[in-house]
N, C-alpha and C positions, 0 to 999 in steps of 0.2 A: 254572760253567755248568750249568743244569738239564738233566738227562738225560731224553730222551723215554721216556715210559711204554710206548709201543707205536708201531709203524709201520703198523698196520692196525687198524681198529676191531674190538674183540673180538666174536666171533660171538655170544656170549650177550647182547650189547647189541642185536642186531638181531631184530626180531619178524617172522620169516619165515612162521610157520605160522598157519593159521586156527584159531580156537577158543581163543586165549590169554586172551580176556576184556579187561577194561579195563586199560590200562597203569597200573602202580602209581605212576608218576610224574606222573599227570595233575594239572595245576594246581600242581605243586610247583617249576616252573622257568619263567622268563620271559625273553623277549628285550626289551631296552630300547632300545639304540642301534644305529644302522646308519651306515656310512660308505662312500662310493664315491669312488675316485680320478677324476681327469680321464680321458677316453677318447681314443683315437686309432686310426686305421686300422692303422698299423704303427709299430713302434718306430723312432724317428729316430736311434738310437745315442747319444742324450744320456743320461748316467747319471741325470739328474734326471727322466727319463720312462721309465726301465727298470721292469721288473716289480717289482724290489725297492723302488725309490723309490715306485712306486704303492702297494705293500703298506703301506709306512710311512704314507703319506698316508691310506689307507683306515682303518688301525688308529687313527690319531690322530683322524680325523674321527668314528669310532664312539665313542671315549672321550668326545670333546667333546659329541657328540650325547646321550650318556647322562648327562653331567655327572660323569664319573669321572676321576680322575687315575691316572697310571701305577702309583703305589705301591699303589693299591687293587685292582689286577688280580693274581690269583694263579694263573690258568690260561690256557694258550695252545694253540690247535689251528691247525696250518698244513696246508693242502692242498699237498703238494709239487709236484704236476703243474700245469703252466701252459700246456699246449697240447693239442690233439687232432690236429694235422696237420703240425707242423714240428719234428721230433725230432733231425735230424742236427746233430752238433756236431763241430768248430766251424763256424759259418756262414761264408759268404763276407763277410769284413769289408769295409767301404767303403775305398777307396783313400786312403792318406795319413791314416788314422785308427787310432790304437791304442786301440780300444774297451776291451779288458781293462785296459789301463793307466789309462785314464780312470776306469773303475769302481773300480780299486784305490786311486786317489787320492781318490775321493769317499766310499767306503764301506770298512768292515772286511769283507774277503772271507774265504771259508772254503776248505777243501781242494778241494771240487768246484768247478771253474771255471765251471760253468753257473749256479750258484745266485746269484740277484740279477739275472741276465740271461735265463735260460730255465728257471728252476726257483726254488722257495722252500724254506726250511727254518727250523725253530725256532731253530737256532744262528745263522743269518744275521740273523734278525729281532732276537734278543736282543743280538747284537753291535752292532746299528745303532739300537736304541731304548733308550738309557740310562735313560729314565724308567721302564722296566719292571723295577723293582728287587725285586719281591716274587713272582716266578713260582715257585710250588712244584710245579706239575704241568703237563707239556707233552706233546704228542703230534702225530704226523703221521697224517692220515687221507686216503688217496687216494680217489678221484681227482676228486671233485666237491664242490660246496657242500652238497648235500642230506645225504649221509652225515656230513659234518663237523658240520652243525647237529644231527643226531641224536646224534653223539658228544658235543657240548657239553651237550645236554639231559640225556643219561644221566650225564655226569660230574658235573653239578651235583646231580642227584637222588641220586646215589650218595655225595655228600659229598666228592668228590675235589677240587673247586674251588668257590669261592663266587662269584667274579666271573671269567668266562671270555671271552676274545676268540677269535674265529674269523676266519681270513683265507683268501680264495681269489683267486688272480691268474691273469691271462691275458697271455701275450706273443704278438705276431705279428710275425715277422721278414720282411724283404724277400724276395720270391720267391713262387712259386705254392704254395698250400696242398696238402698230401698228396704233393707230389713227393718221391720217394725214400723213401716210407714202405712198410713191410710188404714185400710180394713184389717191389716195385720197387727195393728197396734191396739190389741184388746181381746177379750174373750168372746165378744159378740160383734156382729156387723149390722150397722144401720145404714140408712140412705141408699142411694143407687149403687154404692160400692158392693153391696151384697150380690149384685149380678155381674160384677167385673173383677176388681182387684182381689176380692175374696177367693177367686178361683185362679189366682196367679197371673192375671192379665196386666202386668205392670210393664213400664218401660217400652221396649221395642214392639210388644205384641200388636198394639193398634196400628202402628205404621206398617208392620209386616203384613197385616191383614189387608190394608189398603193397597200395598204394593202388589200383593198376589192378584188382587182384582185388576190392577193396572196392567200387569203382564197379560192376563187373560183378555181384557177389554181391547187392548191394542195389538195383540198377537206378537208380543215381544218375548225375549228370553233373559234370564238372569245374567247370562254370560255377557250380554251387551253392556252391562253396567261396570264391568271391570276397569275399563280405561279411566272412567271418572275417579274411582277410588285410588288407583295407582297414581294418577296425576295429582290428586289432593295430597297423598302421602309425600310425593316428591316436593310439592310446594311447601308443605310443613317442614321438611328437613332444611329448606332454604329460608326458614323464618327463625332467626337467631333468638328471638324472644320466646319461642315456643317450647313445649315440653319435650318433644322428640328430638329437636335440634340440640337441646341442652342435656338431655338425660339418656337418650337412646339413638345417637346419630348413626349407629350401624344398622338400624332397623329399616332397611330398604324393602318395601313391599312390591313384589312383582305380580304380574297377571296370574301366574301359576299359584302364588301364595293366596291371592284373593279367591280364586276358583276352588281351592282345596281347603279353605278355612272352615272351621266347625260352625254349625248352625246355632243361632240364638233363638230364632223363631222363624222357621222357613217361610219365605225365601230370604230372610235377613240373616247374614252371617256375621262373624266376629268383626270384620273390617267395615261393616255397614254402620257400626255404632262408634260413638266417641268414648274416650276414657276419662273418668273423673280425675281431676287434679286439684292442686292448691295453687292459686295465682291471683294477682290483682292487676287491673289496668286503670289508668287515669287519662283524662282528656282535658285540654284547655280550650275554652271557647271565648271569643271576644268579638268586638266590632271590627269591620275592615279598617277603620281609621287607626285604631290602636294597634292592629296587627302590623302596620307599616314599621313600627319600631321594634318588632319582635324578631327572633332568630330564624324562624322557618317560614317558608312560603305559606300564605293562608289558603285554606281549602274552603270554598263557599258551600253553605247549605242552600240548595236550590228549592227543596220542597220535602214534604214528608206526608205520610198517611198511616192510618191504623185500621185494621180489619179483624174483628172478633165476633163472627156470627155464632150464636149458640147452636149446639147440636140438637137435632130433633129427637134423638134417643140417647143411648148410653155413650155413644162415640160418634164422631163425624164420619160420614161415608167418604169414599173416594170422590164421588161427584160433588159433595159439599166442600171438600178440600180444594178441588179444582175450581169451583165457583168462587171461593174466597180468594184464591191466588189470582184469578182473572180480574176480580174487582180491584185488588191492589195494583194489578198490572195496568189498569185504566187510570186509577187515581194518582199514581206516582208521577207519570209524565204530565198529567193535567196540572198537578201542583207545581211542577217545575217549569211548565210552559214549553215542553219539548215533545218529541215523539220517541217511541221505543227504539227507532233506528238510530237515535243520537247516543245511545249508551255505548261507551267504549269498552266497558267490562261490567260483569255482575259479580257480587260477593254475597249471595244469599245464604241463609243459614243452612246447616247440614248436620245437626246433632245426630239424626239418623239420615244417612246419605240419600235414602230413597225419596224423601220429600223435596230434596233439592231439585229433582226433576219437575215437580209440580210448581215450585216457585218459578223456575226459569221458563216453563211453558206459559205460565200466567203472565209473565213480563212480556213475552214475545221477543225476548232477547235473541239477536242474530237471526230473526225470522222463525224461530222455533215455535211450533204450534202444539196444541194438545196431542199427545201420543208420539211426538217427534224426538223427544230428548234422547232416548236410548240410541236411535239411529244416528243422531248427531255426534254423541260422544264416542260411539263405536267406529265412526268413519271419518270424522273431521279432526283437524289439529286443534285441540282444546288447551294446549300448553300456553304459558305466558309468552312464548315466542311466536305464537300463532295469531291469526287475525281476529279470533273471537275467544279470548281467554275465559275459561269456566272456573269459577272459584279460585282466583289467583292467590288468595290467602292460604288455601289449603283447609281453611275452616277448622271446625272442631275435630274432624277426622284427621287432619294433618298435624294439629298441635295440641289437642286435648280440649276437654269440655270447659269452655269459658263463655261462649257466645259473644266474645269481643274481638277475636282475631280478625273477623271480617271488617270491622270498623277501623281497626288499626291499619290494616293493609290498604283499605280504600284511601285513607288519608295519606299514607306513605306513597302509594302509587301516584296519586295526583300531585304530590310534592316532588316526585321524581327521585325518591330516596328509599326504594324498597329493596335495594341491594340485589342479591342473586335472584329475587323474585320479580325484579322490575320488568314489566312487560316491554317487549321490543317489536312485536308484530303489529302493534297498533299504538298510536299516540294516546295516552290516557288523558282524556279531557272531561268526560262525564262518567261517573260511576254510580251504581245503585247497590244498596245493601239493605238488609233487614233480618229480623228474627222475631219469634222463633218459628213455630209451625205456621203453615199458610192460614190456618183458621184462628191463630192467636198471634197476630202479626203487627209489628211496628217497623216501618221502613223509611229510608231517607234517600234522596238524590243529592249527590255531591258534584261540584264542579271546580275545575282548575281556574275558572273565571266566573264572574258574578252573573253572566247571562249566557 
């Protein structure tokens, strides 16, 4: 069994500082294949729809998409985390069902009983994918898709692997999200959480607080945000791999729907948040030379950066979030050796739609500056048919909480195979994406060409 090279991406692989210049790996690594499992709202306890089964499906689809067989893959990166809100183990199993027994009958399980059901590991994947016979290098990279993709890009450039698979999964068990998490998981509260989550300030609360200040600071209104959400929902319905396209294709959200939706934490309403789902995605990275023999057009990684400033208090302020986004906005084009005006499109994260505005303003995409985003989306053509597409993937808002739709779409747009989402108002040549919050961010610049 291949031993993991690390359980956390090496710090020296992350480009956190400004002034580092053009990334030395620019144009030396490409993404070729993508694969997404079927989606569902929650796990139905069937082993064949577990997060482990979905990971296998996504990995096989990515290999097939690239035209690669298992023995040609020599690298594997697994994101072990598969949730942001349901950590308690074991769960309340359904009556008259031996779910762990069913899983053990269907798969080769590992010592940690969660893996395959509420977590992933390289060991579990390799035990259950016998076609992966040539893995020479493997690693875990918590806790999201973006740092894992950066890890794959760096690993290929550094010569550690020539054909590398990356997989990120999400499980969603029965019950309410976030219940029993953090300060709520016990009879007493310690640490700084006694001033925050202990009072119910989980999930959307922090971002709603920052967005309220944003509206006050720049003299904007909540209504100006409607077009962004409606457009994201439309893009999601045009994403056949996504949750809403597969499970709720009739749910067309209008401007009126958005403006009349119930509050979650004012000024954030129901449609400003994503919906937790079960799904997995996989990506195949390789060298430009090897990509010549593969099925799909290669998409070049031109640069990447990471921005994770600590908060000065219990939570980041709006101004700290804006400063973090602006820093990433300077580092990304620096790493890629381009300018912000070279971006054909942006696919920044949107788990809560409000901070998408901060991401885009930090990038300076389409000339948008701090405080300008709402005016832009309220007055300009932001569709995939327009000259400046905003979130062409539809993101989490359009297809469900995964934090990987943005990357799948960026690759497909640059390959010219995004189907009904394919942008027509601008030629997709350079795209930028990244996740998650501006103050906890890993981002990449991608190109249809190496330079």
